[in-house]
N, CA, C, O and the ligand as a Tripos MOL2 file, in Angstrom:
@<TRIPOS>MOLECULE
protein
  313   311    79     0     0
PROTEIN
NO_CHARGES

@<TRIPOS>ATOM
      1 N         123.1910  111.1070  118.5760 N.3       1 MET1
      2 CA        122.5070  110.3400  119.7460 C.3       1 MET1
      3 C         121.2690  109.7080  119.1910 C.2       1 MET1
      4 O         120.5320  110.1370  118.3030 O.2       1 MET1
      5 N         121.1840  108.5730  119.9050 N.am      2 THR2
      6 CA        119.9370  107.7950  119.5780 C.3       2 THR2
      7 C         118.8510  107.6180  120.5630 C.2       2 THR2
      8 O         119.0550  106.9700  121.5900 O.2       2 THR2
      9 N         117.7820  108.1260  120.3220 N.am      3 LEU3
     10 CA        116.6750  108.2470  121.2220 C.3       3 LEU3
     11 C         116.0510  106.6730  121.5020 C.2       3 LEU3
     12 O         115.5420  106.1070  120.5340 O.2       3 LEU3
     13 N         116.0780  106.1670  122.4490 N.am      4 LYS4
     14 CA        115.5700  104.9250  122.8690 C.3       4 LYS4
     15 C         114.3220  105.1630  123.6840 C.2       4 LYS4
     16 O         114.2480  106.1240  124.4510 O.2       4 LYS4
     17 N         113.2150  104.1830  123.5040 N.am      5 VAL5
     18 CA        112.1520  104.1280  124.3340 C.3       5 VAL5
     19 C         112.0670  102.6780  125.0200 C.2       5 VAL5
     20 O         112.8440  101.7820  124.6880 O.2       5 VAL5
     21 N         111.1610  102.5170  125.9130 N.am      6 SER6
     22 CA        110.7510  101.1770  126.2830 C.3       6 SER6
     23 C         109.4330  100.6700  125.6850 C.2       6 SER6
     24 O         108.4250  101.3770  125.6810 O.2       6 SER6
     25 N         109.4590   99.5860  125.2450 N.am      7 CYS7
     26 CA        107.9900   99.1230  124.7120 C.3       7 CYS7
     27 C         107.0720   98.9600  125.9480 C.2       7 CYS7
     28 O         107.3640   98.2610  126.9180 O.2       7 CYS7
     29 N         105.7690   99.7770  125.7940 N.am      8 PRO8
     30 CA        104.8640   99.7490  126.9170 C.3       8 PRO8
     31 C         104.5460   98.5850  127.1610 C.2       8 PRO8
     32 O         104.1580   98.4310  128.3190 O.2       8 PRO8
     33 N         104.5530   97.3980  126.3310 N.am      9 GLN9
     34 CA        104.0140   96.2920  126.7240 C.3       9 GLN9
     35 C         105.0830   95.1860  127.3090 C.2       9 GLN9
     36 O         104.8240   94.4230  128.2400 O.2       9 GLN9
     37 N         106.1840   95.2320  126.6780 N.am     10 CYS10
     38 CA        107.2570   94.1210  127.3680 C.3      10 CYS10
     39 C         108.5150   94.9410  127.7820 C.2      10 CYS10
     40 O         109.5740   94.3650  128.0300 O.2      10 CYS10
     41 N         108.3940   96.2060  127.8500 N.am     11 GLN11
     42 CA        109.6300   96.8730  128.2720 C.3      11 GLN11
     43 C         110.9310   96.8280  127.5760 C.2      11 GLN11
     44 O         111.9600   97.3910  127.9520 O.2      11 GLN11
     45 N         110.7450   95.9390  126.2920 N.am     12 LYS12
     46 CA        111.9630   95.8280  125.5520 C.3      12 LYS12
     47 C         112.4910   97.3230  125.0370 C.2      12 LYS12
     48 O         111.7180   98.2600  124.8360 O.2      12 LYS12
     49 N         113.7110   97.3810  124.8840 N.am     13 THR13
     50 CA        114.4110   98.6600  124.2830 C.3      13 THR13
     51 C         114.0780   98.9500  122.8210 C.2      13 THR13
     52 O         114.4610   98.1420  121.9750 O.2      13 THR13
     53 N         113.3890  100.0510  122.4500 N.am     14 VAL14
     54 CA        113.0190  100.3560  121.0460 C.3      14 VAL14
     55 C         113.8180  101.4480  120.6710 C.2      14 VAL14
     56 O         113.8350  102.4710  121.3540 O.2      14 VAL14
     57 N         114.4090  101.3360  119.7580 N.am     15 ILE15
     58 CA        115.1720  102.7670  119.0950 C.3      15 ILE15
     59 C         114.2210  103.5640  118.1750 C.2      15 ILE15
     60 O         113.6890  103.0860  117.1730 O.2      15 ILE15
     61 N         114.0570  104.8610  118.6300 N.am     16 TRP16
     62 CA        113.2280  105.7390  117.9740 C.3      16 TRP16
     63 C         113.7910  106.1140  116.6290 C.2      16 TRP16
     64 O         114.5770  107.0520  116.4920 O.2      16 TRP16
     65 N         113.3630  105.3440  115.6250 N.am     17 GLN17
     66 CA        113.8050  105.7800  114.2880 C.3      17 GLN17
     67 C         112.7440  105.1770  113.2350 C.2      17 GLN17
     68 O         111.9670  104.2730  113.5430 O.2      17 GLN17
     69 N         112.7950  105.7960  111.9110 N.am     18 ALA18
     70 CA        111.7670  105.5410  111.0040 C.3      18 ALA18
     71 C         111.5230  104.0470  110.7620 C.2      18 ALA18
     72 O         110.4010  103.6420  110.4570 O.2      18 ALA18
     73 N         112.4540  103.3230  110.8830 N.am     19 SER19
     74 CA        112.4520  101.8280  110.5880 C.3      19 SER19
     75 C         111.6500  101.1340  111.7580 C.2      19 SER19
     76 O         111.0040  100.1190  111.4970 O.2      19 SER19
     77 N         111.6670  101.5980  112.9100 N.am     20 SER20
     78 CA        110.8590  101.1340  113.9210 C.3      20 SER20
     79 C         109.2530  101.5160  113.9480 C.2      20 SER20
     80 O         108.6690  102.3760  114.6080 O.2      20 SER20
     81 N         108.7890  100.6280  113.0550 N.am     21 GLU21
     82 CA        107.4440  101.2630  112.6190 C.3      21 GLU21
     83 C         106.3250  100.9200  113.5360 C.2      21 GLU21
     84 O         105.2340  101.4530  113.3340 O.2      21 GLU21
     85 N         106.4680  100.1350  114.4680 N.am     22 PHE22
     86 CA        105.5230  100.2610  115.6170 C.3      22 PHE22
     87 C         105.9570  100.7930  116.9350 C.2      22 PHE22
     88 O         105.4500  100.4420  118.0000 O.2      22 PHE22
     89 N         106.9420  101.6750  116.8100 N.am     23 ARG23
     90 CA        107.2670  102.5030  117.9500 C.3      23 ARG23
     91 C         106.0140  103.2100  118.7010 C.2      23 ARG23
     92 O         105.0240  103.4600  118.0130 O.2      23 ARG23
     93 N         106.0110  103.4360  119.6340 N.am     24 PRO24
     94 CA        106.9760  103.0110  120.9820 C.3      24 PRO24
     95 C         106.8080  101.5330  121.1700 C.2      24 PRO24
     96 O         107.3320  101.0560  122.1770 O.2      24 PRO24
     97 N         106.1920  100.7730  120.3990 N.am     25 PHE25
     98 CA        106.1650   99.3280  120.5610 C.3      25 PHE25
     99 C         107.2160   98.7010  119.9100 C.2      25 PHE25
    100 O         107.5810   99.1660  118.8310 O.2      25 PHE25
    101 N         107.8440   97.5940  120.4380 N.am     26 CYS26
    102 CA        108.7740   96.7240  119.7270 C.3      26 CYS26
    103 C         108.3890   96.0290  118.5330 C.2      26 CYS26
    104 O         109.2130   95.8080  117.6450 O.2      26 CYS26
    105 N         107.1690   95.6630  118.4520 N.am     27 CYS27
    106 CA        106.5960   95.0340  117.3280 C.3      27 CYS27
    107 C         105.1080   94.9200  117.2000 C.2      27 CYS27
    108 O         104.4150   95.2660  118.1570 O.2      27 CYS27
    109 N         104.5810   94.4860  116.1520 N.am     28 LYS28
    110 CA        103.1700   94.5420  115.7350 C.3      28 LYS28
    111 C         102.2230   93.8390  117.1190 C.2      28 LYS28
    112 O         101.1960   94.3220  117.5950 O.2      28 LYS28
    113 N         102.8110   92.7840  117.4850 N.am     29 ARG29
    114 CA        102.1280   92.0740  118.3680 C.3      29 ARG29
    115 C         101.8020   92.9550  119.7540 C.2      29 ARG29
    116 O         100.6880   93.0500  120.2700 O.2      29 ARG29
    117 N         102.9760   93.5450  120.2100 N.am     30 CYS30
    118 CA        102.8090   94.3010  121.5550 C.3      30 CYS30
    119 C         101.8520   95.5610  121.2940 C.2      30 CYS30
    120 O         101.1070   95.9730  122.1830 O.2      30 CYS30
    121 N         101.9170   96.1770  119.9600 N.am     31 GLN31
    122 CA        101.1330   97.0920  119.5800 C.3      31 GLN31
    123 C          99.5340   96.7150  119.5700 C.2      31 GLN31
    124 O          98.6450   97.3810  120.1010 O.2      31 GLN31
    125 N          99.3840   95.5230  118.8620 N.am     32 LEU32
    126 CA         97.9280   94.9030  118.9900 C.3      32 LEU32
    127 C          97.3850   94.7130  120.4170 C.2      32 LEU32
    128 O          96.2630   95.0330  120.8090 O.2      32 LEU32
    129 N          98.3640   94.1410  121.1210 N.am     33 LEU33
    130 CA         97.9170   93.8080  122.6860 C.3      33 LEU33
    131 C          97.6660   95.0230  123.2870 C.2      33 LEU33
    132 O          96.8180   94.9780  124.1790 O.2      33 LEU33
    133 N          98.2080   96.2000  123.0300 N.am     34 ASP34
    134 CA         97.9000   97.5240  123.8300 C.3      34 ASP34
    135 C          96.6310   97.9520  123.3150 C.2      34 ASP34
    136 O          95.7550   98.3290  124.0930 O.2      34 ASP34
    137 N          96.4520   97.9290  122.0750 N.am     35 LEU35
    138 CA         95.1100   98.3990  121.2540 C.3      35 LEU35
    139 C          94.0350   97.5870  121.7590 C.2      35 LEU35
    140 O          92.9610   98.1370  122.0050 O.2      35 LEU35
    141 N          94.2140   96.0690  121.9870 N.am     36 GLY36
    142 CA         93.2300   95.4320  122.5340 C.3      36 GLY36
    143 C          92.8050   95.7560  124.0350 C.2      36 GLY36
    144 O          91.6540   95.5740  124.4330 O.2      36 GLY36
    145 N          93.6780   96.1780  124.7130 N.am     37 GLU37
    146 CA         93.4480   96.3480  126.2170 C.3      37 GLU37
    147 C          92.9220   97.5600  126.2140 C.2      37 GLU37
    148 O          92.2010   97.7220  127.1990 O.2      37 GLU37
    149 N          92.9880   98.5800  125.4410 N.am     38 TRP38
    150 CA         92.5410   99.7500  125.3010 C.3      38 TRP38
    151 C          91.1010   99.7240  124.9560 C.2      38 TRP38
    152 O          90.2900  100.3710  125.6190 O.2      38 TRP38
    153 N          90.7260   98.9360  123.8510 N.am     39 ALA39
    154 CA         89.4360   98.5780  123.3520 C.3      39 ALA39
    155 C          88.5840   97.9040  124.6040 C.2      39 ALA39
    156 O          87.4700   98.3410  124.8920 O.2      39 ALA39
    157 N          89.0720   97.0280  125.1780 N.am     40 ASP40
    158 CA         88.3810   96.2880  126.2710 C.3      40 ASP40
    159 C          88.0660   97.3250  127.3900 C.2      40 ASP40
    160 O          86.9220   97.3870  127.8390 O.2      40 ASP40
    161 N          88.9810   98.0790  127.8160 N.am     41 GLU41
    162 CA         88.6680   99.0490  128.8230 C.3      41 GLU41
    163 C          87.6650  100.1150  128.3710 C.2      41 GLU41
    164 O          86.9310  100.5100  129.2760 O.2      41 GLU41
    165 N          87.4750  100.6730  127.1490 N.am     42 SER42
    166 CA         86.6560  101.4610  126.5580 C.3      42 SER42
    167 C          85.3680  100.8550  126.5390 C.2      42 SER42
    168 O          84.3840  101.5630  126.7560 O.2      42 SER42
    169 N          85.2230   99.4450  126.2720 N.am     43 HIS43
    170 CA         83.9120   98.8350  126.2060 C.3      43 HIS43
    171 C          83.3140   98.7150  127.6010 C.2      43 HIS43
    172 O          82.1100   98.9250  127.7520 O.2      43 HIS43
    173 N          84.1760   98.3550  128.7340 N.am     44 LYS44
    174 CA         83.6830   98.3940  130.0510 C.3      44 LYS44
    175 C          83.1090   99.7910  130.3430 C.2      44 LYS44
    176 O          82.0200   99.8990  130.9070 O.2      44 LYS44
    177 N          83.8130  100.8370  129.9760 N.am     45 ILE45
    178 CA         83.2550  101.9310  130.3230 C.3      45 ILE45
    179 C          81.8270  102.4050  129.6340 C.2      45 ILE45
    180 O          81.0270  103.1740  130.1670 O.2      45 ILE45
    181 N          81.6860  101.8180  128.4020 N.am     46 SER46
    182 CA         80.7090  102.0840  127.6310 C.3      46 SER46
    183 C          79.3270  101.3680  128.1710 C.2      46 SER46
    184 O          78.1950  101.7620  127.8900 O.2      46 SER46
    185 N          79.5990  100.4020  128.8820 N.am     47 VAL47
    186 CA         78.3250   99.6560  129.4610 C.3      47 VAL47
    187 C          78.1300   99.9900  130.8380 C.2      47 VAL47
    188 O          78.8200   99.5720  131.7670 O.2      47 VAL47
    189 N          76.9830  100.9000  130.9360 N.am     48 PRO48
    190 CA         76.4730  101.5080  132.2280 C.3      48 PRO48
    191 C          76.2230  100.3250  133.2870 C.2      48 PRO48
    192 O          75.7680   99.2530  132.8870 O.2      48 PRO48
    193 N          76.5010  100.5140  134.5270 N.am     49 ILE49
    194 CA         76.1490   99.4790  135.6170 C.3      49 ILE49
    195 C          74.7310  100.3250  136.1580 C.2      49 ILE49
    196 O          74.6770  101.5200  136.4470 O.2      49 ILE49
    197 N          73.8680   99.5510  136.1890 N.am     50 PRO50
    198 CA         72.6090  100.0770  136.9300 C.3      50 PRO50
    199 C          72.7860  100.2330  138.3890 C.2      50 PRO50
    200 O          72.8060   99.2470  139.1260 O.2      50 PRO50
    201 N          72.9030  101.3260  138.7870 N.am     51 VAL51
    202 CA         73.0070  101.7340  140.3520 C.3      51 VAL51
    203 C          72.0100  102.5290  140.7130 C.2      51 VAL51
    204 O          71.9320  102.7510  141.9220 O.2      51 VAL51
    205 N          71.1340  103.0820  139.9380 N.am     52 ASP52
    206 CA         69.9370  103.8070  140.5540 C.3      52 ASP52
    207 C          68.5870  103.5640  139.5330 C.2      52 ASP52
    208 O          68.6580  102.9050  138.4960 O.2      52 ASP52
    209 N          67.5280  104.1290  139.9590 N.am     53 SER53
    210 CA         66.3430  103.9480  139.1660 C.3      53 SER53
    211 C          66.1310  104.9950  137.9740 C.2      53 SER53
    212 O          65.0590  105.0830  137.3750 O.2      53 SER53
    213 N          67.3710  105.8640  137.6560 N.am     54 ALA54
    214 CA         67.3910  106.6030  136.5320 C.3      54 ALA54
    215 C          67.7000  106.0760  135.2370 C.2      54 ALA54
    216 O          67.6210  106.6970  134.1770 O.2      54 ALA54
    217 N          68.0850  104.7910  135.4080 N.am     55 ILE55
    218 CA         68.2170  103.9250  134.0470 C.3      55 ILE55
    219 C          66.9120  103.7700  133.2940 C.2      55 ILE55
    220 O          65.9270  103.2580  133.8260 O.2      55 ILE55
    221 N          66.9180  104.1800  132.1580 N.am     56 SER56
    222 CA         65.6540  104.1530  131.3650 C.3      56 SER56
    223 C          65.4010  102.7150  130.6990 C.2      56 SER56
    224 O          66.4680  102.1250  130.5300 O.2      56 SER56
    225 N          64.4110  102.0800  130.3260 N.am     57 GLN57
    226 CA         64.1120  101.0390  129.7470 C.3      57 GLN57
    227 C          64.8220  100.9500  128.4830 C.2      57 GLN57
    228 O          65.1510   99.8480  128.0460 O.2      57 GLN57
    229 N          65.0970  102.0830  127.8300 N.am     58 GLU58
    230 CA         65.8890  101.8620  126.6310 C.3      58 GLU58
    231 C          67.2930  101.4930  126.8540 C.2      58 GLU58
    232 O          67.8180  100.6710  126.1030 O.2      58 GLU58
    233 N          67.9440  102.0270  127.8170 N.am     59 MET59
    234 CA         69.1560  101.4800  128.1780 C.3      59 MET59
    235 C          69.2090  100.1710  128.5480 C.2      59 MET59
    236 O          70.1680   99.4860  128.1920 O.2      59 MET59
    237 N          68.2130   99.6570  129.2930 N.am     60 LEU60
    238 CA         68.1390   98.3800  129.7620 C.3      60 LEU60
    239 C          68.1060   97.3430  128.7250 C.2      60 LEU60
    240 O          68.8400   96.3550  128.7560 O.2      60 LEU60
    241 N          67.1560   97.6050  127.7110 N.am     61 ASP61
    242 CA         66.9780   97.0380  126.4430 C.3      61 ASP61
    243 C          68.3760   96.8870  125.7950 C.2      61 ASP61
    244 O          68.8720   95.8000  125.5010 O.2      61 ASP61
    245 N          69.0140   98.2090  125.5840 N.am     62 ALA62
    246 CA         70.2740   98.2540  125.0210 C.3      62 ALA62
    247 C          71.2240   97.3610  125.6900 C.2      62 ALA62
    248 O          72.0590   96.7880  124.9900 O.2      62 ALA62
    249 N          71.2010   97.1640  127.0100 N.am     63 MET63
    250 CA         72.3050   96.3460  127.5110 C.3      63 MET63
    251 C          72.0100   94.8000  127.3720 C.2      63 MET63
    252 O          72.8830   93.9390  127.2620 O.2      63 MET63
    253 N          70.5930   94.5690  127.3930 N.am     64 GLU64
    254 CA         70.2170   93.1220  127.2170 C.3      64 GLU64
    255 C          70.5740   92.7510  125.7250 C.2      64 GLU64
    256 O          70.9910   91.6300  125.4350 O.2      64 GLU64
    257 N          70.3820   93.7800  124.7660 N.am     65 ASP65
    258 CA         70.9390   93.3330  123.4200 C.3      65 ASP65
    259 C          72.6020   93.1920  123.5240 C.2      65 ASP65
    260 O          73.1180   92.3110  122.8360 O.2      65 ASP65
    261 N          73.3530   93.9270  124.2590 N.am     66 ASP66
    262 CA         74.6400   93.7760  124.1230 C.3      66 ASP66
    263 C          74.9650   92.3540  124.6500 C.2      66 ASP66
    264 O          75.7830   91.6180  124.0970 O.2      66 ASP66
    265 N          74.1770   91.9830  125.8960 N.am     67 ILE67
    266 CA         74.4460   90.7530  126.5990 C.3      67 ILE67
    267 C          74.1360   89.6610  125.5060 C.2      67 ILE67
    268 O          74.9810   88.7760  125.3730 O.2      67 ILE67
    269 N          73.0850   89.6320  124.7590 N.am     68 LEU68
    270 CA         72.6190   88.5210  123.8420 C.3      68 LEU68
    271 C          73.7760   88.5500  122.7640 C.2      68 LEU68
    272 O          74.2620   87.4920  122.3630 O.2      68 LEU68
    273 N          74.1800   89.6960  122.3330 N.am     69 LEU69
    274 CA         75.2830   89.5210  121.2480 C.3      69 LEU69
    275 C          76.5110   88.9870  121.7230 C.2      69 LEU69
    276 O          77.1830   88.2240  121.0290 O.2      69 LEU69
    277 N          76.8650   89.3660  122.9340 N.am     70 ASN70
    278 CA         78.1970   88.7510  123.3660 C.3      70 ASN70
    279 C          78.2110   87.6730  124.2690 C.2      70 ASN70
    280 O          79.2380   87.4430  124.9080 O.2      70 ASN70
    281 N          77.0390   86.8720  124.4260 N.am     71 ASN71
    282 CA         76.9130   85.9740  125.2710 C.3      71 ASN71
    283 C          76.2080   84.7660  124.5390 C.2      71 ASN71
    284 O          74.9890   84.6860  124.6930 O.2      71 ASN71
    285 N          76.7730   83.9150  123.8380 N.am     72 ASN72
    286 CA         76.1500   82.9160  123.1680 C.3      72 ASN72
    287 C          75.3400   81.7620  124.0600 C.2      72 ASN72
    288 O          74.4970   81.0080  123.5740 O.2      72 ASN72
    289 N          75.7520   81.7670  125.4450 N.am     73 PHE73
    290 CA         75.1090   80.8050  126.1600 C.3      73 PHE73
    291 C          73.7860   81.4190  126.7230 C.2      73 PHE73
    292 O          73.0010   80.6460  127.2710 O.2      73 PHE73
    293 N          73.5350   82.4840  126.6510 N.am     74 PHE74
    294 CA         72.2780   83.1040  127.1520 C.3      74 PHE74
    295 C          71.0250   82.5750  126.6540 C.2      74 PHE74
    296 O          70.7300   82.6970  125.4650 O.2      74 PHE74
    297 N          70.3190   82.0300  127.4350 N.am     75 VAL75
    298 CA         68.8340   81.5070  127.0710 C.3      75 VAL75
    299 C          67.7040   82.1380  127.4590 C.2      75 VAL75
    300 O          67.5790   82.3310  128.6690 O.2      75 VAL75
    301 N          66.8930   82.4880  126.7690 N.am     76 GLU76
    302 CA         65.6780   83.5050  127.1110 C.3      76 GLU76
    303 C          64.8820   82.5060  128.1720 C.2      76 GLU76
    304 O          64.8550   81.2850  128.0170 O.2      76 GLU76
    305 N          64.2830   83.1510  129.1950 N.am     77 PRO77
    306 CA         63.3900   82.3960  130.2050 C.3      77 PRO77
    307 C          62.2150   81.8730  129.6200 C.2      77 PRO77
    308 O          61.7310   82.6420  128.7890 O.2      77 PRO77
    309 N          61.6490   80.9020  129.7690 N.am     78 GLU78
    310 CA         60.3100   80.3480  129.3560 C.3      78 GLU78
    311 C          59.1490   81.2650  129.9320 C.2      78 GLU78
    312 O          57.9710   80.9850  129.7070 O.2      78 GLU78
    313 ZN        107.3860   94.7920  123.1250 Zn       79 ZN79
@<TRIPOS>BOND
     1     1     2 1
     2     2     3 1
     3     3     4 2
     4     3     5 am
     5     5     6 1
     6     6     7 1
     7     7     8 2
     8     7     9 am
     9     9    10 1
    10    10    11 1
    11    11    12 2
    12    11    13 am
    13    13    14 1
    14    14    15 1
    15    15    16 2
    16    15    17 am
    17    17    18 1
    18    18    19 1
    19    19    20 2
    20    19    21 am
    21    21    22 1
    22    22    23 1
    23    23    24 2
    24    23    25 am
    25    25    26 1
    26    26    27 1
    27    27    28 2
    28    27    29 am
    29    29    30 1
    30    30    31 1
    31    31    32 2
    32    31    33 am
    33    33    34 1
    34    34    35 1
    35    35    36 2
    36    35    37 am
    37    37    38 1
    38    38    39 1
    39    39    40 2
    40    39    41 am
    41    41    42 1
    42    42    43 1
    43    43    44 2
    44    43    45 am
    45    45    46 1
    46    46    47 1
    47    47    48 2
    48    47    49 am
    49    49    50 1
    50    50    51 1
    51    51    52 2
    52    51    53 am
    53    53    54 1
    54    54    55 1
    55    55    56 2
    56    55    57 am
    57    57    58 1
    58    58    59 1
    59    59    60 2
    60    59    61 am
    61    61    62 1
    62    62    63 1
    63    63    64 2
    64    63    65 am
    65    65    66 1
    66    66    67 1
    67    67    68 2
    68    67    69 am
    69    69    70 1
    70    70    71 1
    71    71    72 2
    72    71    73 am
    73    73    74 1
    74    74    75 1
    75    75    76 2
    76    75    77 am
    77    77    78 1
    78    78    79 1
    79    79    80 2
    80    79    81 am
    81    81    82 1
    82    82    83 1
    83    83    84 2
    84    83    85 am
    85    85    86 1
    86    86    87 1
    87    87    88 2
    88    87    89 am
    89    89    90 1
    90    90    91 1
    91    91    92 2
    92    91    93 am
    93    93    94 1
    94    94    95 1
    95    95    96 2
    96    95    97 am
    97    97    98 1
    98    98    99 1
    99    99   100 2
   100    99   101 am
   101   101   102 1
   102   102   103 1
   103   103   104 2
   104   103   105 am
   105   105   106 1
   106   106   107 1
   107   107   108 2
   108   107   109 am
   109   109   110 1
   110   110   111 1
   111   111   112 2
   112   111   113 am
   113   113   114 1
   114   114   115 1
   115   115   116 2
   116   115   117 am
   117   117   118 1
   118   118   119 1
   119   119   120 2
   120   119   121 am
   121   121   122 1
   122   122   123 1
   123   123   124 2
   124   123   125 am
   125   125   126 1
   126   126   127 1
   127   127   128 2
   128   127   129 am
   129   129   130 1
   130   130   131 1
   131   131   132 2
   132   131   133 am
   133   133   134 1
   134   134   135 1
   135   135   136 2
   136   135   137 am
   137   137   138 1
   138   138   139 1
   139   139   140 2
   140   139   141 am
   141   141   142 1
   142   142   143 1
   143   143   144 2
   144   143   145 am
   145   145   146 1
   146   146   147 1
   147   147   148 2
   148   147   149 am
   149   149   150 1
   150   150   151 1
   151   151   152 2
   152   151   153 am
   153   153   154 1
   154   154   155 1
   155   155   156 2
   156   155   157 am
   157   157   158 1
   158   158   159 1
   159   159   160 2
   160   159   161 am
   161   161   162 1
   162   162   163 1
   163   163   164 2
   164   163   165 am
   165   165   166 1
   166   166   167 1
   167   167   168 2
   168   167   169 am
   169   169   170 1
   170   170   171 1
   171   171   172 2
   172   171   173 am
   173   173   174 1
   174   174   175 1
   175   175   176 2
   176   175   177 am
   177   177   178 1
   178   178   179 1
   179   179   180 2
   180   179   181 am
   181   181   182 1
   182   182   183 1
   183   183   184 2
   184   183   185 am
   185   185   186 1
   186   186   187 1
   187   187   188 2
   188   187   189 am
   189   189   190 1
   190   190   191 1
   191   191   192 2
   192   191   193 am
   193   193   194 1
   194   194   195 1
   195   195   196 2
   196   195   197 am
   197   197   198 1
   198   198   199 1
   199   199   200 2
   200   199   201 am
   201   201   202 1
   202   202   203 1
   203   203   204 2
   204   203   205 am
   205   205   206 1
   206   206   207 1
   207   207   208 2
   208   207   209 am
   209   209   210 1
   210   210   211 1
   211   211   212 2
   212   211   213 am
   213   213   214 1
   214   214   215 1
   215   215   216 2
   216   215   217 am
   217   217   218 1
   218   218   219 1
   219   219   220 2
   220   219   221 am
   221   221   222 1
   222   222   223 1
   223   223   224 2
   224   223   225 am
   225   225   226 1
   226   226   227 1
   227   227   228 2
   228   227   229 am
   229   229   230 1
   230   230   231 1
   231   231   232 2
   232   231   233 am
   233   233   234 1
   234   234   235 1
   235   235   236 2
   236   235   237 am
   237   237   238 1
   238   238   239 1
   239   239   240 2
   240   239   241 am
   241   241   242 1
   242   242   243 1
   243   243   244 2
   244   243   245 am
   245   245   246 1
   246   246   247 1
   247   247   248 2
   248   247   249 am
   249   249   250 1
   250   250   251 1
   251   251   252 2
   252   251   253 am
   253   253   254 1
   254   254   255 1
   255   255   256 2
   256   255   257 am
   257   257   258 1
   258   258   259 1
   259   259   260 2
   260   259   261 am
   261   261   262 1
   262   262   263 1
   263   263   264 2
   264   263   265 am
   265   265   266 1
   266   266   267 1
   267   267   268 2
   268   267   269 am
   269   269   270 1
   270   270   271 1
   271   271   272 2
   272   271   273 am
   273   273   274 1
   274   274   275 1
   275   275   276 2
   276   275   277 am
   277   277   278 1
   278   278   279 1
   279   279   280 2
   280   279   281 am
   281   281   282 1
   282   282   283 1
   283   283   284 2
   284   283   285 am
   285   285   286 1
   286   286   287 1
   287   287   288 2
   288   287   289 am
   289   289   290 1
   290   290   291 1
   291   291   292 2
   292   291   293 am
   293   293   294 1
   294   294   295 1
   295   295   296 2
   296   295   297 am
   297   297   298 1
   298   298   299 1
   299   299   300 2
   300   299   301 am
   301   301   302 1
   302   302   303 1
   303   303   304 2
   304   303   305 am
   305   305   306 1
   306   306   307 1
   307   307   308 2
   308   307   309 am
   309   309   310 1
   310   310   311 1
   311   311   312 2
@<TRIPOS>SUBSTRUCTURE
     1 MET1         2 RESIDUE 1 A MET
     2 THR2         6 RESIDUE 1 A THR
     3 LEU3        10 RESIDUE 1 A LEU
     4 LYS4        14 RESIDUE 1 A LYS
     5 VAL5        18 RESIDUE 1 A VAL
     6 SER6        22 RESIDUE 1 A SER
     7 CYS7        26 RESIDUE 1 A CYS
     8 PRO8        30 RESIDUE 1 A PRO
     9 GLN9        34 RESIDUE 1 A GLN
    10 CYS10       38 RESIDUE 1 A CYS
    11 GLN11       42 RESIDUE 1 A GLN
    12 LYS12       46 RESIDUE 1 A LYS
    13 THR13       50 RESIDUE 1 A THR
    14 VAL14       54 RESIDUE 1 A VAL
    15 ILE15       58 RESIDUE 1 A ILE
    16 TRP16       62 RESIDUE 1 A TRP
    17 GLN17       66 RESIDUE 1 A GLN
    18 ALA18       70 RESIDUE 1 A ALA
    19 SER19       74 RESIDUE 1 A SER
    20 SER20       78 RESIDUE 1 A SER
    21 GLU21       82 RESIDUE 1 A GLU
    22 PHE22       86 RESIDUE 1 A PHE
    23 ARG23       90 RESIDUE 1 A ARG
    24 PRO24       94 RESIDUE 1 A PRO
    25 PHE25       98 RESIDUE 1 A PHE
    26 CYS26      102 RESIDUE 1 A CYS
    27 CYS27      106 RESIDUE 1 A CYS
    28 LYS28      110 RESIDUE 1 A LYS
    29 ARG29      114 RESIDUE 1 A ARG
    30 CYS30      118 RESIDUE 1 A CYS
    31 GLN31      122 RESIDUE 1 A GLN
    32 LEU32      126 RESIDUE 1 A LEU
    33 LEU33      130 RESIDUE 1 A LEU
    34 ASP34      134 RESIDUE 1 A ASP
    35 LEU35      138 RESIDUE 1 A LEU
    36 GLY36      142 RESIDUE 1 A GLY
    37 GLU37      146 RESIDUE 1 A GLU
    38 TRP38      150 RESIDUE 1 A TRP
    39 ALA39      154 RESIDUE 1 A ALA
    40 ASP40      158 RESIDUE 1 A ASP
    41 GLU41      162 RESIDUE 1 A GLU
    42 SER42      166 RESIDUE 1 A SER
    43 HIS43      170 RESIDUE 1 A HIS
    44 LYS44      174 RESIDUE 1 A LYS
    45 ILE45      178 RESIDUE 1 A ILE
    46 SER46      182 RESIDUE 1 A SER
    47 VAL47      186 RESIDUE 1 A VAL
    48 PRO48      190 RESIDUE 1 A PRO
    49 ILE49      194 RESIDUE 1 A ILE
    50 PRO50      198 RESIDUE 1 A PRO
    51 VAL51      202 RESIDUE 1 A VAL
    52 ASP52      206 RESIDUE 1 A ASP
    53 SER53      210 RESIDUE 1 A SER
    54 ALA54      214 RESIDUE 1 A ALA
    55 ILE55      218 RESIDUE 1 A ILE
    56 SER56      222 RESIDUE 1 A SER
    57 GLN57      226 RESIDUE 1 A GLN
    58 GLU58      230 RESIDUE 1 A GLU
    59 MET59      234 RESIDUE 1 A MET
    60 LEU60      238 RESIDUE 1 A LEU
    61 ASP61      242 RESIDUE 1 A ASP
    62 ALA62      246 RESIDUE 1 A ALA
    63 MET63      250 RESIDUE 1 A MET
    64 GLU64      254 RESIDUE 1 A GLU
    65 ASP65      258 RESIDUE 1 A ASP
    66 ASP66      262 RESIDUE 1 A ASP
    67 ILE67      266 RESIDUE 1 A ILE
    68 LEU68      270 RESIDUE 1 A LEU
    69 LEU69      274 RESIDUE 1 A LEU
    70 ASN70      278 RESIDUE 1 A ASN
    71 ASN71      282 RESIDUE 1 A ASN
    72 ASN72      286 RESIDUE 1 A ASN
    73 PHE73      290 RESIDUE 1 A PHE
    74 PHE74      294 RESIDUE 1 A PHE
    75 VAL75      298 RESIDUE 1 A VAL
    76 GLU76      302 RESIDUE 1 A GLU
    77 PRO77      306 RESIDUE 1 A PRO
    78 GLU78      310 RESIDUE 1 A GLU
    79 ZN79       313 GROUP 0 **** ****
């Protein structure tokens, strides 16, 4: 009996065996795509949304640094 799984990315059938090195993904590309999505998701969660006044100045500074690092178009106001 052969155990088969569906690639979480493209739903292609993957045979669960030692030679299927990217299982449960069909290929390295699908594996990387999935990891990328996961990383994006965790990044969103790690950036707090200021919803109340309990946000400290440190957190605001950290968010600002994050914006500066991730946004090359950001220009400091004069
Ligand atoms: Zn796939």
